[in-house]
C-alpha positions in Angstrom: 0.3 -0.1 -0.1 1.6 3.2 -1.2 1.6 5.4 2.0 0.4 9.3 2.3 3.1 11.4 1.1 4.4 9.1 -2.0 0.3 9.8 -3.0 0.7 13.3 -2.8 3.8 13.3 -4.5 2.4 11.4 -7.4 -0.3 13.7 -7.7 1.6 16.1 -7.4 3.6 15.1 -10.4 0.5 13.7 -13.0 -0.8 16.8 -13.8 3.4 18.3 -15.0 3.2 14.4 -16.5 0.1 15.1 -19.2 1.5 19.2 -19.3 4.5 17.9 -20.5 2.9 15.5 -22.4 0.6 18.2 -24.0 4.1 19.6 -25.3 5.3 17.2 -26.9 2.8 16.8 -29.4 3.9 17.4 -32.7 2.2 20.7 -33.9 0.3 19.5 -37.2 1.6 19.5 -40.1 4.7 18.0 -38.4 5.6 16.1 -41.9 4.2 15.3 -45.7 0.7 15.5 -46.9 0.1 12.6 -49.3 -2.8 14.3 -51.8 -5.0 11.5 -53.1 -6.0 11.9 -56.8 -7.9 8.9 -57.5 -8.3 10.3 -61.4 -5.0 10.4 -63.8 -2.5 13.2 -64.2 -3.7 16.2 -66.4 -7.6 16.4 -65.4 -9.5 19.0 -63.8 -9.2 17.2 -60.3 -5.4 17.2 -60.4 -4.8 20.6 -61.9 -6.3 21.5 -58.3 -5.2 19.0 -56.6 -1.5 20.2 -57.6 -2.2 24.3 -57.1 -3.4 23.7 -53.7 -1.0 21.5 -52.1 1.5 24.1 -53.7 -0.2 26.8 -52.0 0.3 24.4 -48.7 3.8 24.0 -48.8 4.5 27.3 -49.4 2.2 28.1 -45.8 2.8 25.1 -44.2 6.5 24.2 -44.5 6.2 20.7 -45.3 5.6 19.6 -48.2 2.6 17.7 -50.1 3.1 15.3 -52.1 0.7 14.7 -55.3 -0.2 11.6 -55.3 -2.3 10.5 -58.4 -4.0 6.7 -57.7 -6.6 6.7 -60.7 -8.6 3.4 -61.9 -11.6 0.9 -60.7 -13.7 4.4 -61.1 -12.6 6.4 -58.2 -12.6 4.1 -56.1 -8.5 2.4 -55.7 -7.6 5.8 -54.2 -10.7 6.8 -52.2 -10.2 3.3 -50.4 -6.7 4.3 -50.3 -7.4 7.1 -48.2 -10.2 5.4 -46.4 -7.6 3.0 -45.3 -5.4 5.4 -43.9 -5.0 7.1 -40.6 -7.0 9.5 -39.7 -3.9 11.8 -38.8 -4.2 14.8 -41.4 -1.1 13.2 -43.7 -3.4 11.0 -45.7 -6.2 13.6 -48.0 -8.6 12.5 -50.9 -9.2 15.0 -53.5 -12.5 14.1 -54.1 -14.8 15.2 -57.0 -19.2 14.4 -58.1 -17.8 10.8 -58.2 -18.3 9.8 -55.0 -21.9 10.9 -54.2 -22.3 8.7 -57.2 -20.2 5.9 -57.6 -21.3 4.0 -54.4 -25.0 3.8 -56.4 -23.1 2.3 -59.6 -20.5 0.4 -57.7 -19.8 -2.4 -54.9 -17.1 0.2 -52.8 -15.0 -1.6 -50.2 -16.6 1.7 -48.1 -18.6 3.7 -47.2 -18.6 7.3 -49.0 -20.5 8.8 -45.8 -19.4 7.8 -42.5 -15.6 6.5 -43.1 -14.9 10.0 -44.8 -15.5 14.0 -43.0 -15.7 16.2 -45.8 -12.9 19.5 -45.2 -13.6 22.4 -47.6 -15.5 22.7 -51.2 -12.4 24.1 -53.5 -14.4 24.5 -57.0 -17.5 23.8 -58.9 -17.7 24.2 -62.4 -21.4 23.7 -64.1 -22.2 21.6 -67.8 -22.3 23.0 -71.1 -25.1 20.8 -73.3 -23.5 21.1 -77.0 -24.8 19.5 -80.2 -22.8 18.9 -83.7 -23.9 22.1 -86.0 -25.9 20.1 -88.7 -28.5 18.6 -86.3 -31.6 20.4 -86.4 -31.9 22.2 -83.5 -30.4 26.1 -82.6 -32.2 26.6 -79.3 -32.8 23.4 -76.6 -36.7 23.8 -77.3 -36.1 22.8 -80.6 -33.9 20.2 -79.5 -36.6 18.5 -77.5 -39.0 18.7 -80.2 -36.5 17.3 -82.4 -36.0 14.6 -80.4 -38.9 13.9 -79.3 -39.7 13.4 -83.3 -36.9 10.7 -83.1 -37.0 8.4 -80.3 -34.7 6.7 -79.3 -32.3 7.2 -82.3 -29.9 10.2 -81.6 -27.3 9.3 -79.5 -25.4 11.2 -77.4 -21.2 11.2 -76.3 -20.5 11.4 -72.3 -17.0 11.7 -70.9 -17.5 8.2 -69.2 -19.7 6.1 -67.6 -21.6 7.4 -64.2 -19.9 10.4 -65.0 -22.0 13.7 -63.9 -21.9 13.7 -67.7 -24.3 10.4 -68.0 -26.0 11.1 -65.9 -26.7 14.4 -66.0 -27.3 14.0 -70.0 -29.7 10.9 -68.0 -31.8 13.2 -65.9 -32.5 15.7 -68.6 -34.0 13.1 -70.6 -35.8 12.0 -68.2 -37.6 15.9 -67.6 -38.5 16.2 -71.1 -39.8 12.5 -71.6 -36.6 11.2 -74.7 -35.1 8.2 -75.7 -31.6 9.0 -76.7 -28.2 6.4 -77.1 -25.5 6.4 -74.2 -21.7 6.3 -75.7 -19.8 6.4 -73.2 -16.0 7.7 -74.1 -12.9 7.6 -71.8 -12.5 11.5 -71.6 -14.2 14.6 -72.7 -11.7 14.9 -75.7 -12.5 12.5 -77.3 -16.0 12.5 -76.5 -15.9 16.2 -78.1 -13.6 15.0 -81.5 -16.7 12.6 -81.8 -19.5 15.4 -81.4 -17.1 17.5 -83.7 -17.0 14.7 -86.2 -20.5 13.8 -86.5 -20.2 10.3 -84.8 -22.5 11.6 -81.8 -25.5 14.3 -82.2 -24.9 16.2 -78.6 -22.7 16.3 -75.6 -22.7 17.8 -72.0 -19.4 18.7 -71.3 -17.3 20.6 -69.1 -16.5 23.9 -70.6 -12.4 23.7 -71.9 -12.3 20.7 -74.0 -16.5 22.2 -76.2 -15.3 25.8 -75.5 -13.2 26.0 -79.0 -15.4 24.3 -81.1 -18.4 26.7 -80.3 -15.8 29.3 -81.4 -15.1 28.1 -84.0 -18.3 27.2 -85.2 -18.6 23.3 -85.0 -19.9 22.8 -82.4 -23.6 24.3 -81.4 -23.7 25.1 -78.0 -27.9 24.9 -76.7 -27.6 26.4 -72.9 -25.8 25.7 -69.6 -26.7 24.6 -66.9 -26.6 25.9 -62.8 -28.2 29.6 -62.6 -25.9 32.4 -64.9 -24.4 32.4 -68.0 -20.6 31.5 -68.9 -18.3 34.6 -69.0 -16.5 33.1 -72.1 -19.2 32.1 -73.9 -21.7 35.0 -72.9 -24.4 34.0 -75.7 -25.4 31.0 -74.3 -28.5 30.6 -71.8 -28.9 28.7 -69.0 -31.2 25.5 -68.9 -33.8 27.7 -67.1 -33.5 30.8 -69.0 -34.2 27.9 -72.4 -37.3 26.9 -70.9 -36.2 24.0 -68.4 -35.8 25.2 -64.7 -35.1 22.8 -62.2 -32.0 21.2 -64.3 -29.1 20.8 -61.7 -26.7 19.7 -62.8 -23.1 20.5 -60.7 -18.8 18.9 -60.9 -17.6 20.3 -57.8 -14.5 18.9 -56.2 -13.5 19.0 -52.8 -10.7 17.8 -50.0 -11.9 14.6 -47.2 -10.2 13.1 -44.2 -10.4 9.4 -43.3 -13.6 9.8 -40.7 -11.9 9.9 -36.9 -9.4 12.8 -38.2 -9.1 15.6 -34.7 -11.2 17.8 -35.8 -9.2 20.7 -34.5 -6.4 19.3 -37.9 -10.3 19.2 -39.8 -11.1 23.0 -38.7 -7.2 24.3 -39.1 -7.3 22.8 -43.1 -10.9 23.3 -44.1 -9.6 27.3 -42.7 -6.7 27.5 -45.0 -7.3 25.3 -47.6 -10.7 28.2 -47.9 -8.1 31.0 -47.4 -6.2 29.5 -50.5 -9.8 29.6 -52.8 -10.3 33.1 -52.1 -6.7 34.0 -53.5 -6.5 36.0 -56.9 -4.9 34.7 -58.7 -6.3 30.4 -57.7 -9.9 31.8 -58.8 -8.1 33.3 -62.7 -6.5 29.6 -62.5 -10.0 28.1 -62.2 -11.6 30.7 -64.8 -8.7 29.4 -66.6 -9.8 26.1 -66.8 -13.8 27.2 -67.1 -14.2 26.4 -63.1 -15.4 28.4 -60.5 -14.2 28.9 -56.8 -16.3 27.5 -54.5 -16.0 28.4 -50.1 -17.9 26.2 -48.0 -17.4 25.1 -43.7 -17.2 21.3 -43.1 -20.6 21.2 -42.1 -22.1 22.5 -45.4 -19.9 20.2 -47.3 -21.1 17.3 -45.1 -24.5 18.3 -46.4 -23.7 19.1 -49.4 -22.1 15.3 -49.6 -25.5 14.1 -47.6 -28.0 15.9 -50.5 -26.0 15.0 -53.7 -26.0 11.7 -52.6 -29.6 11.3 -52.6 -30.4 13.4 -55.6 -28.2 10.8 -58.1 -29.2 7.8 -56.4 -32.2 8.9 -57.4 -31.1 9.5 -60.9 -29.5 6.6 -61.1 -32.5 4.3 -59.8 -35.1 5.7 -61.8 -33.2 5.7 -64.8 -32.0 1.8 -64.4 -28.4 2.9 -65.3 -26.0 0.4 -65.1 -22.7 0.2 -65.7 -19.9 -1.6 -66.2 -16.8 -1.7 -63.6 
């Protein structure tokens, strides 16, 4: 049994041990951070990751390494983050596919429960473009033409299960038309075949199709979102063109494994939001047809849940199946 003086001495020592332990904890970040991108290098998400990584490296003095892990419809890279230690040193650059993939494939992770949203970074609307030989100069003419040829028009997408694919299916259901899906491995090849006449229409991110719109090799019909795009100001929004409620938006955000301390999440969120608000970062996004998109961790979590429910319904109602 411990005597009284020993107990008193031990009790006096405990606070000092705790204080010493707390003081010994390294300030985050104290080592390199790995930023995993579940897409190939060169795409929009990869561009965002590299700019964010460079800015974080500059701000914190710790190297942020961009690690591209494409494959498996983003499942490979996403799983790597889900199974990593929740310490803020392995981070995911997630996109809209983060909330659509679970409704299309069996995934070894839960897109909501296994992750914590840190901050959104960018968002981008989609442009509906058609081959100029198609006898449709506006949205209503396109709808009427598609209805006159049920199942005969084909549409390109930059991949099965992508926002391009799901957005076009949403459009088809809203207006009551049937079209054939032709998936491509990227927006570039899809835009090339649209111009060549192999496909009739394409719901695309702006950068791959804007040069074709300006050259007259593609005709822009409408753009999603609440406002027109400065690069092609003549193109009306879907609401202006007579189809309100067509809500399709690509977004990119930063996520970490569930269980990551809130202090780390908040520090990351504040710093990333500061970077996104920088003028040079906004200009970089604008050059790619994207916009800065800032949100808190709580707002990002709400967006993930809302988008997951929205796209799950579209996938179910349209009976969309995609080969893995």
